[in-house]
N, C-alpha and C positions, 0 to 999 in steps of 0.2 A: 723310506724317506718320502715317497710320494704321499703316503697317508698323513704324515706329519704336516706336510705343506698344505694338503687339502683341508685339514682341520684349522690350521693357523690362518689361512686366508679368510674363511667365513668369520672367525673371531675378530680379526682386524676390521672387517667391514662392519660388524656389529658394534664394535667399540667406537668407530668413527661416526656411525649414525646416532649412537647414544649421546656423544658429545655435542652433536649439532642439535639434538632435541633439547638438551639443557640450555643451549644458547638462545633458543626461542623463548624461554621463560626467564630471561635475564632481567634484573632490576638495577637501575643506576641511581645514585644519590650524590648530591653535592653538598658540601658543608662550607659555608662562608666563614672565613677566619680573618680576624683583625688582631693586630698586636701593636702595643706602644712600648717602646723601650725608653725610659726617661734618662736624662743625663744623670751622671753620678753626683754632680754638684748640687742640683736642686730638684726636688720632686715632692709632690703631695698626692698620694694615691690612697683610695680606700682599701682597707684590708679585705673587705668583701665587696667585689664589684657590683653585687646586687643592690648595695646601698644606694648607688647612683644610677643604676640601670633599670630598677623596678620600682613600682609604686610602693610607698611605705605607709602602712595603716596606722592611724592614731585614733581609733574608734573610742567612743565614750563607753565606759563600763558602769552600768547602773548599780551594780552590787557595791562598787567602791566609790561611786559618784566622782570619778576622775577620768580625764582623757588619757589615752595611751601616749607613750613616748616613743621617739625614734632614737635608738642608741647604736653606736658603731664606733669604728676607729679609723683614723687616717695615719698612714706612715708618712713621716715628713723628714726631709733632709735639706740643709743648706750649708754647704762647706764654707761659704763666704759670708756668714752673718746669721741673722735670725729670720724667723718666718712670721709674717704679719697676716692677719685675715680680717675680712669684713663681709657683710651681706650686701648684695647689690641694691635691694630695696627692703623696706620693713617687712619681715616675714609674717604672713597670716594665711589662715584658711578662710575661704569665702563660700557662702551658700546664698545666692541672691543678694538681698540687702543685709544679711547677717555676716559677721566675720568674727574670727577668733585670732587674737594676737598670739604670736609664737615667740618663745625664747630659744635662741640658738647659742649653744655653748661649745667651744672647742678648748680642750685642755683646761676646763673649768672657768674660762673667761667668756662672758656674754658678748656676742658679736653685735656691732651696730654698723651703720653705713660708713663710719670712720675707721680706717684700718688701724689695728692695734697689734702689738706683739703677742703671739700665742705660744711660741716656742723660742727660747733664748738661744744665743750664739753657741754656748757650750753644749746644750742639749741637742741642737739641730746639726751639730758637726758629724754625728753618726745617726743612723736610723732611729727616729724617735716616734713612738706610738702614742698619738694624742687621741683621747676619747672625744666623741661627738655626742651631744645630747640635745634633742629638740623636744620641747615641751610646750603645752598650752599655758598662756597666762590667764589668770582668773579662775573662777570656780563655777560660774553659772553660764550655761551655753544653750542657745536656742536650737530646737530640733532642725535637722536638715542634712543634706548630703554635701559635705564641704570638700573643696579641692584647693590646692595651693602648691607653690613652688618655693623652695628655699635655695636661692642662688648665692653662692659664696665665691669670694675671690681670695686667693692666697698669693702673697708676694714674697720674693726673696729680697731681703733688705740687707745691704752691706753694713759692716760694723761702723759705728760712729767714729769719726776721726779724732785724733788726739787733741 
């Protein structure tokens, strides 16, 4: 019995010193997490969060002589009416003194600064997936590095009264 104890004690000490050696090489990481839970009655959310969280390229393609487009989808719901949308300002890309006007379409309807219905009452009563398309207006573009922001507003509009 003494032999067993004599062997067990050095192994326990070795195991304890090994675990403290691992602790000296420890790495810690933190991940920031955010979450939004929309109401079940009204929401407008992109199906791909990168659509609104990352820059979207619209580069000119010399082979096709066309500007690229931004395409995506928004899931929309309004249990108490329709969904209307508008752009906050006239959308455009700007490079110094040059600019390119943009066409913004939700569910096939071109947005302006005046709100208009993009999803009707019956469609928006359940989750409706509306396509988004942003394209350049015109066919001739000046060289440059363009930037811009397309800011949209979505409104829950109650049904019209009798």
